[in-house]
N, CA, C and O atoms as a GROMACS GRO file, in nm:
protein
  376
    1MET      N    1  10.484   1.642  -7.129
    1MET     CA    2  10.453   1.503  -7.151
    1MET      C    3  10.581   1.422  -7.138
    1MET      O    4  10.686   1.462  -7.188
    2ALA      N    5  10.572   1.310  -7.072
    2ALA     CA    6  10.689   1.224  -7.056
    2ALA      C    7  10.734   1.173  -7.192
    2ALA      O    8  10.653   1.154  -7.283
    3GLU      N    9  10.862   1.150  -7.204
    3GLU     CA   10  10.916   1.100  -7.329
    3GLU      C   11  10.852   0.965  -7.361
    3GLU      O   12  10.840   0.878  -7.275
    4GLU      N   13  10.812   0.949  -7.487
    4GLU     CA   14  10.746   0.826  -7.528
    4GLU      C   15  10.842   0.709  -7.524
    4GLU      O   16  10.961   0.723  -7.552
    5SER      N   17  10.790   0.593  -7.487
    5SER     CA   18  10.872   0.473  -7.485
    5SER      C   19  10.894   0.424  -7.627
    5SER      O   20  10.828   0.468  -7.721
    6HIS      N   21  10.988   0.333  -7.640
    6HIS     CA   22  11.024   0.281  -7.770
    6HIS      C   23  10.906   0.217  -7.844
    6HIS      O   24  10.888   0.245  -7.963
    7PRO      N   25  10.823   0.134  -7.779
    7PRO     CA   26  10.709   0.077  -7.852
    7PRO      C   27  10.614   0.183  -7.907
    7PRO      O   28  10.562   0.167  -8.018
    8ILE      N   29  10.591   0.287  -7.833
    8ILE     CA   30  10.500   0.392  -7.881
    8ILE      C   31  10.562   0.465  -8.000
    8ILE      O   32  10.492   0.495  -8.097
    9LYS      N   33  10.691   0.493  -7.992
    9LYS     CA   34  10.758   0.559  -8.106
    9LYS      C   35  10.753   0.472  -8.230
    9LYS      O   36  10.728   0.522  -8.339
   10THR      N   37  10.775   0.342  -8.213
   10THR     CA   38  10.772   0.249  -8.326
   10THR      C   39  10.632   0.244  -8.386
   10THR      O   40  10.616   0.250  -8.508
   11LEU      N   41  10.532   0.231  -8.301
   11LEU     CA   42  10.394   0.227  -8.349
   11LEU      C   43  10.354   0.357  -8.418
   11LEU      O   44  10.286   0.356  -8.520
   12THR      N   45  10.396   0.469  -8.362
   12THR     CA   46  10.364   0.600  -8.420
   12THR      C   47  10.429   0.615  -8.558
   12THR      O   48  10.366   0.665  -8.651
   13ALA      N   49  10.553   0.571  -8.571
   13ALA     CA   50  10.621   0.578  -8.700
   13ALA      C   51  10.552   0.491  -8.804
   13ALA      O   52  10.537   0.531  -8.920
   14ALA      N   53  10.509   0.373  -8.762
   14ALA     CA   54  10.437   0.283  -8.854
   14ALA      C   55  10.305   0.345  -8.896
   14ALA      O   56  10.268   0.341  -9.014
   15ARG      N   57  10.234   0.402  -8.800
   15ARG     CA   58  10.105   0.467  -8.832
   15ARG      C   59  10.124   0.583  -8.928
   15ARG      O   60  10.048   0.598  -9.024
   16ASP      N   61  10.226   0.665  -8.904
   16ASP     CA   62  10.250   0.780  -8.990
   16ASP      C   63  10.281   0.738  -9.133
   16ASP      O   64  10.237   0.802  -9.228
   17ARG      N   65  10.356   0.630  -9.148
   17ARG     CA   66  10.389   0.579  -9.282
   17ARG      C   67  10.264   0.528  -9.352
   17ARG      O   68  10.244   0.551  -9.471
   18LEU      N   69  10.180   0.458  -9.278
   18LEU     CA   70  10.055   0.407  -9.336
   18LEU      C   71   9.960   0.520  -9.375
   18LEU      O   72   9.889   0.509  -9.474
   19VAL      N   73   9.958   0.627  -9.297
   19VAL     CA   74   9.875   0.742  -9.331
   19VAL      C   75   9.921   0.802  -9.464
   19VAL      O   76   9.839   0.840  -9.547
   20GLU      N   77  10.053   0.810  -9.484
   20GLU     CA   78  10.106   0.858  -9.613
   20GLU      C   79  10.061   0.768  -9.727
   20GLU      O   80  10.021   0.817  -9.832
   21GLU      N   81  10.068   0.637  -9.707
   21GLU     CA   82  10.024   0.542  -9.810
   21GLU      C   83   9.876   0.558  -9.838
   21GLU      O   84   9.833   0.554  -9.954
   22ARG      N   85   9.797   0.575  -9.732
   22ARG     CA   86   9.652   0.591  -9.749
   22ARG      C   87   9.621   0.715  -9.831
   22ARG      O   88   9.535   0.712  -9.919
   23ARG      N   89   9.689   0.825  -9.803
   23ARG     CA   90   9.666   0.949  -9.877
   23ARG      C   91   9.700   0.933 -10.025
   23ARG      O   92   9.625   0.979 -10.111
   24ALA      N   93   9.812   0.868 -10.053
   24ALA     CA   94   9.852   0.846 -10.192
   24ALA      C   95   9.750   0.756 -10.263
   24ALA      O   96   9.713   0.782 -10.377
   25LEU      N   97   9.707   0.654 -10.195
   25LEU     CA   98   9.609   0.562 -10.253
   25LEU      C   99   9.476   0.631 -10.276
   25LEU      O  100   9.410   0.606 -10.377
   26ALA      N  101   9.435   0.716 -10.184
   26ALA     CA  102   9.310   0.791 -10.201
   26ALA      C  103   9.317   0.876 -10.328
   26ALA      O  104   9.218   0.888 -10.400
   27GLY      N  105   9.432   0.936 -10.353
   27GLY     CA  106   9.449   1.015 -10.475
   27GLY      C  107   9.436   0.929 -10.600
   27GLY      O  108   9.375   0.971 -10.699
   28ALA      N  109   9.494   0.810 -10.595
   28ALA     CA  110   9.485   0.720 -10.709
   28ALA      C  111   9.342   0.672 -10.732
   28ALA      O  112   9.297   0.662 -10.846
   29ILE      N  113   9.271   0.645 -10.624
   29ILE     CA  114   9.130   0.603 -10.635
   29ILE      C  115   9.047   0.716 -10.694
   29ILE      O  116   8.964   0.694 -10.782
   30ALA      N  117   9.069   0.838 -10.646
   30ALA     CA  118   8.996   0.953 -10.698
   30ALA      C  119   9.022   0.973 -10.847
   30ALA      O  120   8.931   1.007 -10.922
   31LEU      N  121   9.146   0.952 -10.889
   31LEU     CA  122   9.179   0.964 -11.031
   31LEU      C  123   9.102   0.860 -11.113
   31LEU      O  124   9.053   0.890 -11.221
   32GLY      N  125   9.092   0.740 -11.060
   32GLY     CA  126   9.015   0.637 -11.129
   32GLY      C  127   8.869   0.677 -11.146
   32GLY      O  128   8.808   0.652 -11.250
   33TYR      N  129   8.814   0.739 -11.042
   33TYR     CA  130   8.675   0.783 -11.051
   33TYR      C  131   8.660   0.898 -11.151
   33TYR      O  132   8.561   0.903 -11.225
   34ARG      N  133   8.756   0.988 -11.153
   34ARG     CA  134   8.749   1.098 -11.250
   34ARG      C  135   8.754   1.045 -11.393
   34ARG      O  136   8.696   1.104 -11.484
   35ARG      N  137   8.824   0.934 -11.411
   35ARG     CA  138   8.833   0.873 -11.545
   35ARG      C  139   8.721   0.773 -11.569
   35ARG      O  140   8.721   0.700 -11.669
   36ARG      N  141   8.625   0.769 -11.477
   36ARG     CA  142   8.507   0.683 -11.486
   36ARG      C  143   8.544   0.534 -11.490
   36ARG      O  144   8.484   0.455 -11.561
   37ARG      N  145   8.644   0.500 -11.411
   37ARG     CA  146   8.685   0.361 -11.401
   37ARG      C  147   8.641   0.303 -11.266
   37ARG      O  148   8.721   0.246 -11.192
   38THR      N  149   8.516   0.319 -11.236
   38THR     CA  150   8.466   0.278 -11.104
   38THR      C  151   8.452   0.127 -11.090
   38THR      O  152   8.459   0.074 -10.979
   39ASP      N  153   8.433   0.056 -11.201
   39ASP     CA  154   8.421  -0.090 -11.195
   39ASP      C  155   8.546  -0.160 -11.244
   39ASP      O  156   8.547  -0.282 -11.262
   40ASP      N  157   8.649  -0.085 -11.266
   40ASP     CA  158   8.776  -0.140 -11.313
   40ASP      C  159   8.837  -0.231 -11.204
   40ASP      O  160   8.831  -0.198 -11.086
   41VAL      N  161   8.894  -0.343 -11.245
   41VAL     CA  162   8.955  -0.437 -11.150
   41VAL      C  163   9.063  -0.368 -11.069
   41VAL      O  164   9.075  -0.391 -10.948
   42HIS      N  165   9.141  -0.284 -11.132
   42HIS     CA  166   9.249  -0.213 -11.063
   42HIS      C  167   9.193  -0.120 -10.956
   42HIS      O  168   9.246  -0.113 -10.845
   43THR      N  169   9.085  -0.049 -10.988
   43THR     CA  170   9.021   0.041 -10.892
   43THR      C  171   8.964  -0.039 -10.775
   43THR      O  172   8.976   0.002 -10.660
   44ASN      N  173   8.902  -0.153 -10.805
   44ASN     CA  174   8.850  -0.238 -10.698
   44ASN      C  175   8.962  -0.287 -10.607
   44ASN      O  176   8.946  -0.289 -10.485
   45ASP      N  177   9.075  -0.326 -10.665
   45ASP     CA  178   9.190  -0.369 -10.586
   45ASP      C  179   9.241  -0.256 -10.497
   45ASP      O  180   9.278  -0.278 -10.381
   46MET      N  181   9.243  -0.134 -10.551
   46MET     CA  182   9.288  -0.020 -10.472
   46MET      C  183   9.194   0.006 -10.355
   46MET      O  184   9.239   0.040 -10.245
   47ARG      N  185   9.064  -0.009 -10.378
   47ARG     CA  186   8.968   0.010 -10.268
   47ARG      C  187   8.990  -0.094 -10.158
   47ARG      O  188   8.986  -0.061 -10.040
   48GLU      N  189   9.014  -0.218 -10.197
   48GLU     CA  190   9.041  -0.323 -10.098
   48GLU      C  191   9.169  -0.294 -10.022
   48GLU      O  192   9.175  -0.314  -9.900
   49THR      N  193   9.271  -0.248 -10.092
   49THR     CA  194   9.396  -0.212 -10.026
   49THR      C  195   9.375  -0.096  -9.930
   49THR      O  196   9.430  -0.096  -9.820
   50PHE      N  197   9.296   0.002  -9.972
   50PHE     CA  198   9.266   0.117  -9.887
   50PHE      C  199   9.201   0.071  -9.757
   50PHE      O  200   9.239   0.116  -9.649
   51LEU      N  201   9.104  -0.019  -9.768
   51LEU     CA  202   9.036  -0.069  -9.648
   51LEU      C  203   9.134  -0.143  -9.556
   51LEU      O  204   9.126  -0.131  -9.434
   52GLY      N  205   9.224  -0.220  -9.615
   52GLY     CA  206   9.324  -0.290  -9.535
   52GLY      C  207   9.416  -0.193  -9.462
   52GLY      O  208   9.448  -0.213  -9.345
   53ILE      N  209   9.459  -0.089  -9.532
   53ILE     CA  210   9.545   0.012  -9.470
   53ILE      C  211   9.470   0.082  -9.357
   53ILE      O  212   9.526   0.102  -9.249
   54GLN      N  213   9.345   0.120  -9.382
   54GLN     CA  214   9.267   0.190  -9.279
   54GLN      C  215   9.247   0.102  -9.156
   54GLN      O  216   9.259   0.150  -9.043
   55ASN      N  217   9.217  -0.024  -9.178
   55ASN     CA  218   9.201  -0.116  -9.064
   55ASN      C  219   9.331  -0.129  -8.986
   55ASN      O  220   9.329  -0.136  -8.863
   56THR      N  221   9.442  -0.132  -9.055
   56THR     CA  222   9.572  -0.140  -8.988
   56THR      C  223   9.601  -0.014  -8.908
   56THR      O  224   9.651  -0.022  -8.796
   57ILE      N  225   9.571   0.102  -8.965
   57ILE     CA  226   9.590   0.229  -8.893
   57ILE      C  227   9.508   0.228  -8.764
   57ILE      O  228   9.557   0.267  -8.658
   58GLU      N  229   9.383   0.185  -8.772
   58GLU     CA  230   9.297   0.182  -8.654
   58GLU      C  231   9.349   0.082  -8.550
   58GLU      O  232   9.341   0.108  -8.430
   59ALA      N  233   9.403  -0.030  -8.595
   59ALA     CA  234   9.460  -0.128  -8.502
   59ALA      C  235   9.584  -0.069  -8.434
   59ALA      O  236   9.606  -0.092  -8.315
   60ILE      N  237   9.665   0.004  -8.508
   60ILE     CA  238   9.784   0.067  -8.451
   60ILE      C  239   9.743   0.173  -8.349
   60ILE      O  240   9.805   0.185  -8.243
   61GLU      N  241   9.639   0.250  -8.380
   61GLU     CA  242   9.589   0.349  -8.284
   61GLU      C  243   9.549   0.282  -8.153
   61GLU      O  244   9.580   0.332  -8.045
   62ARG      N  245   9.479   0.168  -8.162
   62ARG     CA  246   9.442   0.094  -8.041
   62ARG      C  247   9.565   0.045  -7.967
   62ARG      O  248   9.569   0.048  -7.844
   63ALA      N  249   9.665   0.000  -8.041
   63ALA     CA  250   9.788  -0.048  -7.978
   63ALA      C  251   9.861   0.066  -7.907
   63ALA      O  252   9.914   0.046  -7.798
   64ILE      N  253   9.865   0.184  -7.968
   64ILE     CA  254   9.928   0.300  -7.904
   64ILE      C  255   9.855   0.333  -7.773
   64ILE      O  256   9.919   0.357  -7.670
   65THR      N  257   9.723   0.334  -7.778
   65THR     CA  258   9.644   0.360  -7.658
   65THR      C  259   9.674   0.256  -7.551
   65THR      O  260   9.689   0.290  -7.433
   66HIS      N  261   9.683   0.130  -7.591
   66HIS     CA  262   9.711   0.023  -7.496
   66HIS      C  263   9.850   0.039  -7.435
   66HIS      O  264   9.867   0.021  -7.315
   67GLU      N  265   9.948   0.073  -7.517
   67GLU     CA  266  10.084   0.096  -7.465
   67GLU      C  267  10.085   0.210  -7.362
   67GLU      O  268  10.155   0.202  -7.262
   68LYS      N  269  10.007   0.313  -7.388
   68LYS     CA  270  10.000   0.425  -7.293
   68LYS      C  271   9.936   0.382  -7.162
   68LYS      O  272   9.976   0.426  -7.055
   69VAL      N  273   9.834   0.294  -7.170
   69VAL     CA  274   9.771   0.241  -7.050
   69VAL      C  275   9.874   0.159  -6.972
   69VAL      O  276   9.886   0.174  -6.850
   70LEU      N  277   9.946   0.074  -7.041
   70LEU     CA  278  10.048  -0.009  -6.976
   70LEU      C  279  10.158   0.076  -6.914
   70LEU      O  280  10.210   0.046  -6.807
   71GLU      N  281  10.193   0.184  -6.984
   71GLU     CA  282  10.300   0.273  -6.940
   71GLU      C  283  10.261   0.351  -6.814
   71GLU      O  284  10.347   0.397  -6.740
   72SER      N  285  10.131   0.366  -6.791
   72SER     CA  286  10.085   0.445  -6.677
   72SER      C  287  10.125   0.384  -6.543
   72SER      O  288  10.116   0.451  -6.440
   73GLY      N  289  10.170   0.258  -6.544
   73GLY     CA  290  10.217   0.196  -6.421
   73GLY      C  291  10.112   0.120  -6.346
   73GLY      O  292  10.142   0.019  -6.283
   74ASN      N  293   9.989   0.166  -6.349
   74ASN     CA  294   9.882   0.099  -6.278
   74ASN      C  295   9.760   0.094  -6.370
   74ASN      O  296   9.662   0.166  -6.350
   75PRO      N  297   9.766   0.008  -6.472
   75PRO     CA  298   9.658   0.009  -6.569
   75PRO      C  299   9.522  -0.031  -6.513
   75PRO      O  300   9.419   0.010  -6.566
   76GLY      N  301   9.521  -0.111  -6.404
   76GLY     CA  302   9.393  -0.151  -6.346
   76GLY      C  303   9.318  -0.249  -6.432
   76GLY      O  304   9.259  -0.344  -6.380
   77SER      N  305   9.320  -0.229  -6.559
   77SER     CA  306   9.252  -0.318  -6.653
   77SER      C  307   9.328  -0.312  -6.784
   77SER      O  308   9.389  -0.211  -6.818
   78TYR      N  309   9.323  -0.420  -6.854
   78TYR     CA  310   9.386  -0.422  -6.986
   78TYR      C  311   9.285  -0.393  -7.096
   78TYR      O  312   9.313  -0.411  -7.214
   79GLU      N  313   9.167  -0.349  -7.056
   79GLU     CA  314   9.068  -0.310  -7.155
   79GLU      C  315   9.109  -0.175  -7.213
   79GLU      O  316   9.133  -0.079  -7.140
   80VAL      N  317   9.116  -0.170  -7.344
   80VAL     CA  318   9.159  -0.049  -7.413
   80VAL      C  319   9.036   0.034  -7.447
   80VAL      O  320   8.937  -0.019  -7.499
   81PRO      N  321   9.041   0.165  -7.418
   81PRO     CA  322   8.928   0.251  -7.455
   81PRO      C  323   8.904   0.246  -7.605
   81PRO      O  324   8.998   0.234  -7.683
   82THR      N  325   8.779   0.256  -7.646
   82THR     CA  326   8.747   0.254  -7.788
   82THR      C  327   8.672   0.381  -7.824
   82THR      O  328   8.606   0.442  -7.741
   83LEU      N  329   8.683   0.419  -7.951
   83LEU     CA  330   8.609   0.533  -8.001
   83LEU      C  331   8.466   0.490  -8.028
   83LEU      O  332   8.442   0.382  -8.081
   84VAL      N  333   8.372   0.575  -7.990
   84VAL     CA  334   8.231   0.544  -8.007
   84VAL      C  335   8.176   0.630  -8.120
   84VAL      O  336   8.178   0.753  -8.110
   85PRO      N  337   8.128   0.568  -8.228
   85PRO     CA  338   8.074   0.647  -8.338
   85PRO      C  339   7.941   0.712  -8.301
   85PRO      O  340   7.862   0.656  -8.224
   86SER      N  341   7.918   0.828  -8.356
   86SER     CA  342   7.789   0.896  -8.339
   86SER      C  343   7.737   0.927  -8.478
   86SER      O  344   7.801   0.892  -8.578
   87GLY      N  345   7.625   0.990  -8.486
   87GLY     CA  346   7.567   1.023  -8.615
   87GLY      C  347   7.653   1.117  -8.698
   87GLY      O  348   7.648   1.113  -8.821
   88SER      N  349   7.731   1.201  -8.633
   88SER     CA  350   7.809   1.300  -8.706
   88SER      C  351   7.959   1.278  -8.689
   88SER      O  352   8.036   1.374  -8.695
   89GLY      N  353   8.002   1.156  -8.666
   89GLY     CA  354   8.143   1.131  -8.650
   89GLY      C  355   8.169   1.062  -8.519
   89GLY      O  356   8.083   0.991  -8.466
   90LEU      N  357   8.288   1.081  -8.467
   90LEU     CA  358   8.326   1.014  -8.343
   90LEU      C  359   8.286   1.100  -8.224
   90LEU      O  360   8.325   1.216  -8.213
   91ALA      N  361   8.208   1.041  -8.135
   91ALA     CA  362   8.155   1.116  -8.022
   91ALA      C  363   8.255   1.126  -7.909
   91ALA      O  364   8.258   1.227  -7.837
   92GLY      N  365   8.336   1.025  -7.892
   92GLY     CA  366   8.429   1.029  -7.780
   92GLY      C  367   8.485   0.894  -7.752
   92GLY      O  368   8.474   0.801  -7.832
   93ILE      N  369   8.546   0.882  -7.636
   93ILE     CA  370   8.614   0.759  -7.599
   93ILE      C  371   8.540   0.694  -7.483
   93ILE      O  372   8.500   0.761  -7.387
   94ASN      N  373   8.524   0.565  -7.492
   94ASN     CA  374   8.466   0.486  -7.383
   94ASN      C  375   8.578   0.416  -7.311
   94ASN      O  376   8.553   0.343  -7.214
   0.00000   0.00000   0.00000
């Protein structure tokens, strides 16, 4: 594989850091549920933060894909492939 360009490395590093944050937050949310604090304001805030982090990770994934398309030299289109959900998870890329 060709060496990744600087934008891809930067995006990958950002994504990796956010994945670490998401994992830590998931642990904190699970602890709240174990303590039966499902309606606690703090737990609700953590869920909202989790969703924000997940949305950001998905946006970074799309940006990485787009950078790879641009890097190919002849993108043909600036439309970025998207993951298509299926009943049992992600079916593939369109």
